[in-house]
N, C-alpha and C positions, 0 to 999 in steps of 0.2 A: 504493500500500500504506500502510495506516494505521501511523503511528509508534507504537511501543510506549511505554508509560509505565514509569517506573523505581521499583522498591521499594528503599529503602535500609534496611538493618538494622544498627544499631550494637550491638556486643557487647563484653563484658569477661568472658570465660569462663575463670576461673582455677581452676575445680574441675570435677569430673566431672558434677555435677548441672547446672551452667550449660551445659557443652558439650552435654549431652543435650537440654537445652531448646532450644538453637540448632538442633541437628540436627532436632528435631521441628518447629520453626518452618519451616525450609527444606523439609522433606518436605511440610508442609501446603500449600506454595505451588506444588508441581510440576505440579498439574493446571491451573495458570493461566499457564504459561510462554508460551503463544501470544500473550498480551496484555501480559505484564510481563517486563522484565528485572530482575535482582537484583544489587545491589551490597552486599557485606558489608564493614563497616569494623570493625577490632578493635584493642584494645590488647594482646591476647595472641595468640601464634601458633596457627593452626588446623591440625588434622590433615589429611592429604592427602585423606581420604575426603570432606571437606566440599566440595571444589572441583568436584565433579560437580553441585552443586546451586545454583550461582550463576554469574553472568557476569563480575563484576568483584570485586576484592578490594583494599582499602586497609588497610595495617598501619602502626601507629604504636606503637613499643615504650614510649613514655612514657605515664604515667597520672597526670597532674599534678592533685593535689588541693590546694585552698586550705584551709590549716589555721589560719591566723591568726584570732583571735577576730573581727576586723572583717569577715571574709568568710564565716565558717561559717554554714550555713543553720540556721534556727530550726525548732523543733517545739514543740507545746504539748500539755498534758494538763489536763483539768478534773476534779479529784477531787470537787469539789462546786460548787454554784452560786456564781457571782461570785468564783471563785478559780481563775484560769487560770495554770498554771505554764509559763513559756517557758524553753527551754534551747537552747544552741548546741552541746551535747556529746552529742546523741543518736546521731550518726553520726560517721564518721571525719573528715569535713570536707565542703567544698563541691565536688561532682563536676562542676559545670557546665563548668569549664575542660577537664576530661578529655573530656567529651562533645563540646564544640565542636572540640577538637583532631581528632576523627574526622569530625565533621559538615562543617566548613568545607571541608576538602580534597575530601570526597566530593561536595559541591555543585559545586566547581570542575570535577571530573571529569564530572559530569552535564552541566554547561554546555558543556564542550568537546565532548562527544559529542552535543550538541544535543537532549537530552531536554527536554521542555516541562513535564511534570507529574511530581511525586514524591509517593510515599506512604511515610511514615517510620514505622518500627516499631523496638522494641527486641527483643533476642534472645529474650526469654521471652514471645513472642506466639504465638498460634495462629490461623490464618486458614483457616476451612473454607468460607467463602462470600465472593465478591468483589462482591456487589451493593452493599455500602457503598462500596467503592472506585469502582465505576462511577458511583454517585450523586455522590460527591465530585468525580470528574472532570468531570461536567456542571456542577457548581457552580463549578469553577475556570475555566469560560469567563467567569464574571462576577466572581469573587472571587480574591484572592491566596492566602488561607489558609482551610482548613476545620479547625476545632479542636473539641475535646471538653472540656466542663466539667461540674461538678456543684456549682453555687453552693448555699450560700454558702461551702463549705469549700475548693473548688478552682476557681480561674478557668480553669485549663488542666491537663489530664492529659497529661503530656509523652511518654507511651509510644506514641501514635499521632496523627498529623496528616497532612494532605495540603496541598500548596502548589505554586505555580507557580515554576519556576526563575527566570523573569525578574521575579518579584515578591517575592523574599526580603527580609527586613529588612536594613538596612545592617550590623548587627552580625554577620551570617552571611556577609559577603562577603570578609572577611580575618581571619586569626588575629591577635588583638591582646590580649595579656595585660593591658596597662595599661588598656585600655578595659573589659575584663571586670571587673577589680578595681574600677574606678570605678563600674560599675553596681551592685556589691554593697557598696561602702564606705558605712558610716553609714546604711544602710537598715534599718528595723525595723518590723515583723517581716521577716526575711530569708527569703522563700519563693521559690525560683528560678523555679518554674513561673509564679507570679503576675507576677514581673518580666518574664519573656519575653512573657507575655500582654499586658502593658501596652505593650511595645515594638511588638508586632504591631498592637495596637489603634490605637496612635498613628500608625503609618506606613502601614498597608496596609488593603485591603478585606477584611473578616473575616466569615466565616459560622460561627456557633456551633451545635453539636449537644450533645445530652444524652449524657454518657458512660455513664450507667447503662443505656442501651438497647443498648449495643454487643454484649453477650453474646447478645441475641436476634437479632442480625444475623449470627451465626456467627463473631464475632471475640472472642478472649480475649487480654487484655494484662496485664502485671504479674504473671505467675504466680510469679515468684521474687523474693524480696527481695534486691536487689543487694548491700547491705552490712549487716553485723550491726547491730542496734539496741540501744543501751544506755540504758535509762531509770533508771539509778542515778546521779543527778546532783545537785550542789548548786545552790541558787538563793537569791536574796535576797528577803526579805519586807519591803517598805517600811512595813508597818503597825507592826512592832515593831523594825525596823532589825536584824534577825537573819539570819544565814546558816543556812539549813536544808537538809535533804537529802531527796530523793524517791527511794524504792525502789519501782519498779513492774515486776513480773515479767511480761514478755510472752513468756517461753519456755514450753516444755511441761514443764519439770522445775523442781524447787526449786534454790536456790543460796544460798550464804553470802556476806554482804557485810561487809567490814571497812573502816574508814576511819581513816587516820592524819592528824590535823590538829594542826599545831604540835607534832609529835612525840608527841602523845597518841593512844592507840588507842581507837577506839569500835567495839565489836563489835555490829553491827546484828543479826547472827544469821541465821536461816533466813527466806528470802522465798519463799513458795509461789506456784505459777502462778496467774495471774489475780487477784493481790492487790497492794495497794500500801500504803505507810506513809510518813508524813512525820515526821522527827525534827529537833529543834533541835541544831545542831552546836556553837555557841559563842554568847557574848553579842553584843556589838557587832561588826559585820563588820570594823571597823577593827583588831580584835585578830588577825585571821587572817593568817598568814604563808605557809603552804604546806599542801597537801592531797594525799594519795594515796588511791586507792580500789582495793580488791581484790575480785574476784569469784572465789570458790573458790580463794583465795590467789594468783590471777593478777592482776597490775596492769592495770587497764582505764582509769585516768585519773590524770593528774598535773598539778596546777596550782600555779603560783608566784604567790601574791598580793602578793609584795613587789616584783615587777618594775614598771617604769615605767608608771604609769597603768592597771595591769591591773585594780585594784579598780573604778575608774570604768567601764571597758569591760565588766567582768563584770556589774556592776549594771545597765548599760544593756541588755544582751542576755539576761540570765538572771534574770528577776524575776517577781513575781506581778502580774498585771493582773486587774481585774474585767472581766466580759464587755462592759460598755459602753465600756471603754477600748480595745478591740481595733479596729484599723483596718488591714487588710491592704492595702498599697499595691501 
């Protein structure tokens, strides 16, 4: 009898919409249970009704986020040519540690149960057709990993990949917070998926596919944004040595932004959907001591520029680059 392959689904379902998305993901897999077993790993408890739809469950109540500036992941926005704003404050922090806290034990379980091939998804996926998994399984006879990318912007889309249990990268064999921090310390730009891609590329046999073709194969991933995105952030402009502020509304409604810097109030005012604006905050950045940012009178960001070496770190990770200067490692 042919050994089944394992589908691992990682989840952090802390609200109704995310739970519904996980439920729909599991439901979409039920027609393929003759060929695949399912392991769900979660940082949040799941309702009993979910347990009819998978074989194994790993729960870790911790959701460790790296929030120090050295480890926060970067994002960028290009308002106009040769002016790329990088920020490390778009999301709540670096979630790779939280993901690996679920993934590494799940892989240990898979190895103990003697599974050979794994297909990894996140909870907000929908799998209507398994032809892509079948093709990946054949490729895994010769390769350790099958990944999806869309160069030049993403070396790896982390919401779906297939790999051999006996071919995982060293970093996925044991939980090691210090190793994780080392991987992300002093790296710029800090793009987690690209760092993971480089580890796989360096250590293992890798087959790459085009992410943009997935939907035509009956697979949808990344349907829900996991964490809220905040594009109301300060940044340093080396051309005039000024601290500036980007307001970019990616929401569906307008909102009000207020900034308190060095105890002085700056009322940015109304920011409409699908618009952006850049404002000067202060003269020389050396004059900056502290900053608070409010969205509809709710604090969304607090920075202490007077703490040890913070200004230097802020400038390193939150600055303007021209397009030619970008080198995603």
